N, CA, C and O atoms as CSV, one atom per row, in Angstrom:
chain,resi,resn,atom,element,x,y,z
A,1,MET,N,N,-6.882,34.770,-24.280
A,1,MET,CA,C,-7.671,35.918,-23.906
A,1,MET,C,C,-7.283,37.040,-24.312
A,1,MET,O,O,-7.963,38.052,-24.148
A,2,MET,N,N,-6.162,37.038,-24.889
A,2,MET,CA,C,-5.941,39.052,-25.163
A,2,MET,C,C,-6.485,39.029,-26.554
A,2,MET,O,O,-6.317,40.057,-27.209
A,3,ALA,N,N,-7.356,37.630,-27.336
A,3,ALA,CA,C,-8.316,37.749,-28.650
A,3,ALA,C,C,-9.893,38.024,-27.680
A,3,ALA,O,O,-10.807,38.662,-28.204
A,4,ALA,N,N,-9.977,37.676,-26.804
A,4,ALA,CA,C,-11.409,37.896,-26.619
A,4,ALA,C,C,-10.964,39.506,-26.079
A,4,ALA,O,O,-11.608,40.299,-26.765
A,5,ASN,N,N,-10.310,40.051,-25.342
A,5,ASN,CA,C,-10.465,41.246,-24.728
A,5,ASN,C,C,-9.815,42.129,-26.184
A,5,ASN,O,O,-9.604,43.338,-26.092
A,6,ILE,N,N,-9.626,41.615,-27.073
A,6,ILE,CA,C,-9.197,42.305,-28.469
A,6,ILE,C,C,-10.431,42.852,-29.423
A,6,ILE,O,O,-10.769,43.953,-29.859
A,7,LEU,N,N,-10.976,41.351,-29.523
A,7,LEU,CA,C,-12.114,41.608,-30.121
A,7,LEU,C,C,-13.147,41.206,-29.679
A,7,LEU,O,O,-13.800,41.422,-30.700
A,8,ARG,N,N,-13.971,40.728,-28.895
A,8,ARG,CA,C,-14.863,41.167,-27.746
A,8,ARG,C,C,-16.201,40.517,-28.794
A,8,ARG,O,O,-17.183,41.177,-29.134
A,9,SER,N,N,-15.964,39.261,-29.126
A,9,SER,CA,C,-17.234,38.842,-30.467
A,9,SER,C,C,-17.541,37.807,-29.008
A,9,SER,O,O,-16.840,37.755,-27.998
A,10,PRO,N,N,-18.459,37.255,-29.216
A,10,PRO,CA,C,-18.952,35.918,-28.207
A,10,PRO,C,C,-18.148,34.981,-28.486
A,10,PRO,O,O,-17.499,34.627,-27.502
A,11,LYS,N,N,-17.887,34.348,-29.564
A,11,LYS,CA,C,-16.908,33.338,-30.029
A,11,LYS,C,C,-15.765,33.403,-29.134
A,11,LYS,O,O,-15.591,32.538,-28.276
A,12,ALA,N,N,-14.941,34.431,-29.300
A,12,ALA,CA,C,-13.923,34.667,-28.434
A,12,ALA,C,C,-14.047,35.090,-26.950
A,12,ALA,O,O,-13.017,35.695,-26.650
A,13,VAL,N,N,-14.436,35.055,-26.473
A,13,VAL,CA,C,-14.972,35.607,-24.807
A,13,VAL,C,C,-15.987,33.136,-24.327
A,13,VAL,O,O,-16.154,32.376,-23.373
A,14,GLN,N,N,-16.162,33.175,-25.398
A,14,GLN,CA,C,-16.256,31.963,-24.636
A,14,GLN,C,C,-15.065,30.797,-25.289
A,14,GLN,O,O,-15.373,29.607,-25.222
A,15,MET,N,N,-14.214,31.042,-25.682
A,15,MET,CA,C,-13.036,30.396,-25.933
A,15,MET,C,C,-12.120,30.691,-25.050
A,15,MET,O,O,-11.197,29.899,-24.857
A,16,SER,N,N,-12.216,32.014,-24.276
A,16,SER,CA,C,-11.494,32.878,-23.386
A,16,SER,C,C,-11.771,31.706,-21.976
A,16,SER,O,O,-10.985,31.175,-21.192
A,17,ILE,N,N,-13.646,31.625,-22.174
A,17,ILE,CA,C,-13.946,31.018,-20.721
A,17,ILE,C,C,-13.873,29.469,-20.688
A,17,ILE,O,O,-14.384,28.820,-19.775
A,18,PHE,N,N,-12.999,28.730,-22.069
A,18,PHE,CA,C,-13.045,27.481,-22.418
A,18,PHE,C,C,-11.288,27.661,-21.791
A,18,PHE,O,O,-10.803,26.819,-21.036
A,19,LEU,N,N,-10.823,28.403,-22.080
A,19,LEU,CA,C,-9.259,27.933,-21.380
A,19,LEU,C,C,-9.320,28.671,-20.269
A,19,LEU,O,O,-8.511,28.269,-19.433
A,20,VAL,N,N,-10.110,29.816,-19.839
A,20,VAL,CA,C,-9.483,29.635,-18.101
A,20,VAL,C,C,-9.883,28.282,-17.530
A,20,VAL,O,O,-9.048,27.765,-16.789
A,21,ARG,N,N,-11.004,27.627,-17.745
A,21,ARG,CA,C,-11.582,26.340,-17.482
A,21,ARG,C,C,-10.967,25.369,-17.297
A,21,ARG,O,O,-11.206,24.486,-16.474
A,22,ALA,N,N,-9.934,25.451,-18.199
A,22,ALA,CA,C,-8.902,24.182,-18.536
A,22,ALA,C,C,-7.901,24.030,-17.761
A,22,ALA,O,O,-7.427,22.985,-17.316
A,23,PHE,N,N,-7.509,25.346,-17.567
A,23,PHE,CA,C,-6.447,25.470,-17.278
A,23,PHE,C,C,-7.206,25.056,-15.085
A,23,PHE,O,O,-6.762,24.041,-14.548
A,24,VAL,N,N,-7.981,25.750,-14.461
A,24,VAL,CA,C,-8.533,25.503,-13.711
A,24,VAL,C,C,-8.812,23.996,-13.251
A,24,VAL,O,O,-8.962,23.665,-12.075
A,25,LYS,N,N,-8.858,23.157,-14.318
A,25,LYS,CA,C,-9.329,21.854,-14.097
A,25,LYS,C,C,-8.150,21.519,-14.099
A,25,LYS,O,O,-8.076,20.624,-13.257
A,26,MET,N,N,-6.487,21.808,-14.838
A,26,MET,CA,C,-5.698,21.125,-15.357
A,26,MET,C,C,-4.158,21.225,-13.518
A,26,MET,O,O,-3.433,20.359,-13.028
A,27,ARG,N,N,-4.421,22.951,-13.113
A,27,ARG,CA,C,-4.584,23.043,-11.627
A,27,ARG,C,C,-5.104,21.967,-11.201
A,27,ARG,O,O,-4.256,21.170,-11.603
A,28,ASP,N,N,-5.919,21.315,-10.651
A,28,ASP,CA,C,-7.044,20.921,-9.473
A,28,ASP,C,C,-6.053,19.134,-10.226
A,28,ASP,O,O,-5.509,18.441,-9.365
A,29,THR,N,N,-5.992,18.804,-11.244
A,29,THR,CA,C,-5.493,17.686,-11.947
A,29,THR,C,C,-4.143,17.258,-11.299
A,29,THR,O,O,-3.828,16.112,-10.981
A,30,ILE,N,N,-3.259,18.613,-11.137
A,30,ILE,CA,C,-1.485,18.463,-11.003
A,30,ILE,C,C,-1.850,18.598,-9.691
A,30,ILE,O,O,-1.315,17.584,-9.242
A,31,HIS,N,N,-2.456,19.200,-8.616
A,31,HIS,CA,C,-2.986,18.630,-7.974
A,31,HIS,C,C,-3.238,17.681,-6.489
A,31,HIS,O,O,-2.691,17.559,-5.393
A,32,ALA,N,N,-4.457,17.101,-7.245
A,32,ALA,CA,C,-4.504,15.463,-7.305
A,32,ALA,C,C,-3.314,15.286,-7.318
A,32,ALA,O,O,-2.565,15.338,-6.342
A,33,ASN,N,N,-3.041,15.066,-8.395
A,33,ASN,CA,C,-1.777,13.885,-8.220
A,33,ASN,C,C,-0.862,14.125,-7.797
A,33,ASN,O,O,-0.038,13.215,-7.890
A,34,MET,N,N,-0.192,15.908,-6.811
A,34,MET,CA,C,0.843,15.797,-6.165
A,34,MET,C,C,0.465,14.853,-4.797
A,34,MET,O,O,1.248,14.279,-4.040
A,35,THR,N,N,-1.127,14.909,-4.758
A,35,THR,CA,C,-1.516,14.497,-3.493
A,35,THR,C,C,-1.252,12.832,-3.181
A,35,THR,O,O,-0.834,12.251,-2.179
A,36,ILE,N,N,-1.740,12.303,-4.648
A,36,ILE,CA,C,-1.775,11.011,-4.719
A,36,ILE,C,C,-0.471,10.940,-4.105
A,36,ILE,O,O,-0.353,10.611,-2.925
A,37,LEU,N,N,0.923,11.347,-5.141
A,37,LEU,CA,C,1.973,11.051,-5.254
A,37,LEU,C,C,2.817,11.429,-3.611
A,37,LEU,O,O,3.906,10.857,-3.621
A,38,LYS,N,N,2.681,11.909,-2.789
A,38,LYS,CA,C,2.979,12.084,-1.625
A,38,LYS,C,C,2.382,11.481,-0.757
A,38,LYS,O,O,2.731,11.687,0.405
A,39,ARG,N,N,1.089,10.368,-1.080
A,39,ARG,CA,C,0.819,9.734,-0.231
A,39,ARG,C,C,1.596,8.444,-0.514
A,39,ARG,O,O,1.739,7.683,0.444
A,40,LEU,N,N,2.321,7.955,-2.161
A,40,LEU,CA,C,2.484,6.845,-2.241
A,40,LEU,C,C,3.840,7.027,-1.833
A,40,LEU,O,O,4.448,5.966,-1.696
A,41,ALA,N,N,4.482,8.058,-1.602
A,41,ALA,CA,C,6.084,8.366,-1.191
A,41,ALA,C,C,6.284,7.618,0.231
A,41,ALA,O,O,7.091,6.763,0.597
A,42,GLU,N,N,5.177,8.314,0.909
A,42,GLU,CA,C,5.012,7.768,2.706
A,42,GLU,C,C,4.351,6.399,2.660
A,42,GLU,O,O,4.468,5.914,3.786
A,43,LEU,N,N,3.747,5.616,1.900
A,43,LEU,CA,C,3.604,4.229,1.868
A,43,LEU,C,C,5.123,3.901,1.137
A,43,LEU,O,O,5.973,3.936,2.027
A,44,ASP,N,N,5.443,3.741,0.443
A,44,ASP,CA,C,6.526,3.289,0.111
A,44,ASP,C,C,7.460,3.836,1.211
A,44,ASP,O,O,8.310,2.990,0.932
A,45,LYS,N,N,8.119,4.617,2.365
A,45,LYS,CA,C,8.878,4.894,3.175
A,45,LYS,C,C,8.449,3.103,4.442
A,45,LYS,O,O,9.046,2.077,4.768
A,46,ARG,N,N,7.153,3.721,4.688
A,46,ARG,CA,C,6.694,2.601,5.537
A,46,ARG,C,C,7.034,1.166,5.325
A,46,ARG,O,O,7.418,0.329,6.142
A,47,PHE,N,N,6.747,1.040,3.692
A,47,PHE,CA,C,6.907,-0.321,3.670
A,47,PHE,C,C,8.471,-0.796,4.035
A,47,PHE,O,O,8.685,-1.784,4.737
A,48,TRP,N,N,9.761,0.206,3.350
A,48,TRP,CA,C,10.826,0.123,3.436
A,48,TRP,C,C,10.995,-0.419,4.691
A,48,TRP,O,O,11.596,-1.485,4.818
A,49,GLU,N,N,10.377,0.395,5.978
A,49,GLU,CA,C,10.703,0.144,7.266
A,49,GLU,C,C,10.496,-1.524,7.743
A,49,GLU,O,O,11.368,-2.340,8.043
A,50,HIS,N,N,8.821,-1.710,7.683
A,50,HIS,CA,C,8.441,-2.839,7.864
A,50,HIS,C,C,9.275,-4.046,7.478
A,50,HIS,O,O,9.449,-5.082,8.120
A,51,ASP,N,N,9.892,-3.591,5.953
A,51,ASP,CA,C,10.967,-5.021,5.467
A,51,ASP,C,C,11.865,-4.915,6.300
A,51,ASP,O,O,12.134,-6.040,6.723
A,52,ASP,N,N,12.776,-3.769,6.988
A,52,ASP,CA,C,13.569,-3.925,7.908
A,52,ASP,C,C,13.527,-4.572,9.290
A,52,ASP,O,O,14.315,-5.183,10.011
A,53,MET,N,N,11.866,-4.043,9.355
A,53,MET,CA,C,11.633,-5.168,10.884
A,53,MET,C,C,11.257,-6.593,10.784
A,53,MET,O,O,11.368,-7.514,11.593
A,54,ILE,N,N,10.675,-6.524,9.311
A,54,ILE,CA,C,10.217,-7.731,8.736
A,54,ILE,C,C,11.987,-9.010,9.130
A,54,ILE,O,O,12.213,-10.056,9.739
A,55,HIS,N,N,12.666,-8.128,8.414
A,55,HIS,CA,C,14.068,-9.155,8.436
A,55,HIS,C,C,15.207,-9.027,10.201
A,55,HIS,O,O,16.256,-9.598,10.499
A,56,VAL,N,N,14.526,-8.236,10.815
A,56,VAL,CA,C,15.155,-8.364,12.082
A,56,VAL,C,C,14.890,-9.367,12.577
A,56,VAL,O,O,15.813,-10.073,12.982
A,57,LEU,N,N,12.775,-10.025,12.805
A,57,LEU,CA,C,12.273,-10.008,13.028
A,57,LEU,C,C,13.278,-11.647,12.536
A,57,LEU,O,O,13.898,-12.122,13.487
A,58,ILE,N,N,13.376,-12.194,11.578
A,58,ILE,CA,C,13.250,-13.350,10.678
A,58,ILE,C,C,14.792,-13.977,11.147
A,58,ILE,O,O,15.050,-15.166,10.962
A,59,ALA,N,N,15.772,-13.036,11.769
A,59,ALA,CA,C,17.188,-12.961,11.903
A,59,ALA,C,C,17.040,-13.922,13.374
A,59,ALA,O,O,17.419,-15.075,13.583
A,60,GLU,N,N,16.284,-12.875,14.343
A,60,GLU,CA,C,15.716,-13.353,15.859
A,60,GLU,C,C,15.156,-14.646,16.068
A,60,GLU,O,O,15.236,-15.409,17.031
A,61,LEU,N,N,14.363,-14.772,14.572
A,61,LEU,CA,C,13.533,-16.605,14.769
A,61,LEU,C,C,14.954,-17.357,14.788
A,61,LEU,O,O,15.217,-18.215,15.630
A,62,ARG,N,N,15.587,-17.070,14.071
A,62,ARG,CA,C,16.361,-18.284,13.693
A,62,ARG,C,C,17.960,-18.657,14.138
A,62,ARG,O,O,18.856,-19.430,13.797
A,63,ASN,N,N,17.618,-17.212,15.473
A,63,ASN,CA,C,18.645,-17.741,16.251
A,63,ASN,C,C,18.159,-18.014,17.450
A,63,ASN,O,O,18.863,-18.663,18.223
A,64,MET,N,N,17.026,-17.631,17.799
A,64,MET,CA,C,15.996,-18.840,18.393
A,64,MET,C,C,16.344,-20.520,17.862
A,64,MET,O,O,16.926,-21.477,18.371
A,65,LYS,N,N,16.035,-20.407,17.296
A,65,LYS,CA,C,15.892,-21.814,16.301
A,65,LYS,C,C,16.799,-22.430,16.616
A,65,LYS,O,O,16.725,-23.653,16.741
A,66,ASN,N,N,18.642,-21.286,16.971
A,66,ASN,CA,C,19.892,-22.345,16.504
A,66,ASN,C,C,20.000,-22.343,18.146
A,66,ASN,O,O,21.079,-22.772,18.554
A,67,GLN,N,N,19.378,-22.069,18.817
A,67,GLN,CA,C,19.550,-22.222,20.146
A,67,GLN,C,C,18.784,-22.739,21.384
A,67,GLN,O,O,18.714,-22.539,22.597
A,68,LEU,N,N,18.170,-23.624,20.277
A,68,LEU,CA,C,16.727,-25.075,20.840
A,68,LEU,C,C,18.223,-25.772,21.489
A,68,LEU,O,O,19.377,-25.474,21.178
A,69,PRO,N,N,17.742,-26.800,22.496
A,69,PRO,CA,C,18.354,-28.475,22.297
A,69,PRO,C,C,17.879,-29.155,21.269
A,69,PRO,O,O,16.692,-29.203,20.945
A,70,ALA,N,N,18.805,-29.708,20.717
A,70,ALA,CA,C,18.381,-30.893,19.818
A,70,ALA,C,C,17.798,-32.040,20.943
A,70,ALA,O,O,18.300,-32.625,21.903
A,71,ASP,N,N,16.702,-32.034,20.408
A,71,ASP,CA,C,16.044,-33.216,20.791
A,71,ASP,C,C,15.646,-34.527,20.847
A,71,ASP,O,O,14.534,-34.885,21.235
A,72,ASP,N,N,17.139,-35.764,20.205
A,72,ASP,CA,C,16.313,-36.978,19.247
A,72,ASP,C,C,16.156,-38.482,19.859
A,72,ASP,O,O,16.553,-39.617,19.595
A,73,ALA,N,N,15.245,-37.746,20.949
A,73,ALA,CA,C,14.352,-39.086,21.868
A,73,ALA,C,C,12.903,-38.594,20.596
A,73,ALA,O,O,12.419,-37.532,20.204
A,74,PRO,N,N,12.624,-40.312,20.283
A,74,PRO,CA,C,11.540,-40.258,19.669
A,74,PRO,C,C,10.550,-39.680,20.680
A,74,PRO,O,O,10.591,-39.559,21.905
A,75,PRO,N,N,9.412,-39.283,19.508
A,75,PRO,CA,C,7.685,-38.691,20.521
A,75,PRO,C,C,7.195,-39.628,22.011
A,75,PRO,O,O,7.127,-40.755,22.501
A,76,ALA,N,N,7.105,-39.118,22.093
A,76,ALA,CA,C,5.978,-40.327,23.696
A,76,ALA,C,C,5.048,-40.533,22.795
A,76,ALA,O,O,4.796,-39.597,22.037
A,77,LYS,N,N,4.254,-41.892,22.639
A,77,LYS,CA,C,2.865,-42.622,21.919
A,77,LYS,C,C,2.107,-41.555,23.103
A,77,LYS,O,O,2.188,-41.173,24.270
A,78,SER,N,N,1.294,-41.402,21.787
A,78,SER,CA,C,-0.017,-40.638,22.399
A,78,SER,C,C,-0.972,-41.224,22.880
A,78,SER,O,O,-1.024,-42.423,22.604
A,79,LYS,N,N,-1.973,-40.715,23.676
A,79,LYS,CA,C,-3.144,-41.594,23.856
A,79,LYS,C,C,-3.752,-41.472,22.361
A,79,LYS,O,O,-3.266,-40.930,21.368
A,80,LYS,N,N,-4.893,-42.109,22.522
A,80,LYS,CA,C,-6.038,-41.611,21.040
A,80,LYS,C,C,-6.936,-41.082,21.739
A,80,LYS,O,O,-7.431,-41.532,22.773
A,81,ILE,N,N,-7.181,-40.076,21.180
A,81,ILE,CA,C,-8.671,-39.564,21.390
A,81,ILE,C,C,-9.760,-40.002,20.457
A,81,ILE,O,O,-9.562,-40.367,19.299
A,82,GLY,N,N,-11.011,-39.933,21.098
A,82,GLY,CA,C,-12.171,-40.613,20.739
A,82,GLY,C,C,-12.950,-41.541,21.209
A,82,GLY,O,O,-12.420,-42.155,22.136
A,83,PHE,N,N,-14.475,-42.046,20.816
A,83,PHE,CA,C,-15.214,-43.135,20.871
A,83,PHE,C,C,-15.109,-43.977,20.831
A,83,PHE,O,O,-15.074,-44.338,19.655
A,84,LEU,N,N,-14.934,-45.313,21.988
A,84,LEU,CA,C,-14.647,-46.765,21.738
A,84,LEU,C,C,-15.864,-47.172,21.216
A,84,LEU,O,O,-16.897,-46.564,21.496
A,85,ALA,N,N,-15.849,-48.213,20.429
A,85,ALA,CA,C,-16.971,-48.562,19.825
A,85,ALA,C,C,-17.388,-49.997,21.011
A,85,ALA,O,O,-16.401,-50.418,21.613
A,86,ASP,N,N,-18.485,-50.574,21.275
A,86,ASP,CA,C,-18.800,-51.849,21.930
A,86,ASP,C,C,-19.079,-52.488,21.344
A,86,ASP,O,O,-20.221,-52.505,20.883
A,87,ASN,N,N,-18.142,-53.372,21.053
A,87,ASN,CA,C,-18.347,-54.677,19.669
A,87,ASN,C,C,-19.006,-56.235,20.692
A,87,ASN,O,O,-18.585,-57.334,20.331
A,88,SER,N,N,-19.940,-56.172,21.822
A,88,SER,CA,C,-20.754,-56.939,22.056
A,88,SER,C,C,-21.591,-56.938,21.600
A,88,SER,O,O,-22.446,-57.779,21.879
């Protein structure tokens, strides 16, 4: 940019404009990346919270399973479902 101010040639002005546009694009890219990184951090935090909840749920289910009475009796014979073909 300083060269464009000193030289005042068309090429120096073009390079100055190019440089400014490059910095603007770089700023926008950094801002977009920061937004994405912030969102990823939120998702990571939510993942760990859900992971903890799943561990608690599994522990409770195991506890409930261990409290069920032992049923050693054989299962009752179930009635068959369907149509009976008349073989007459």
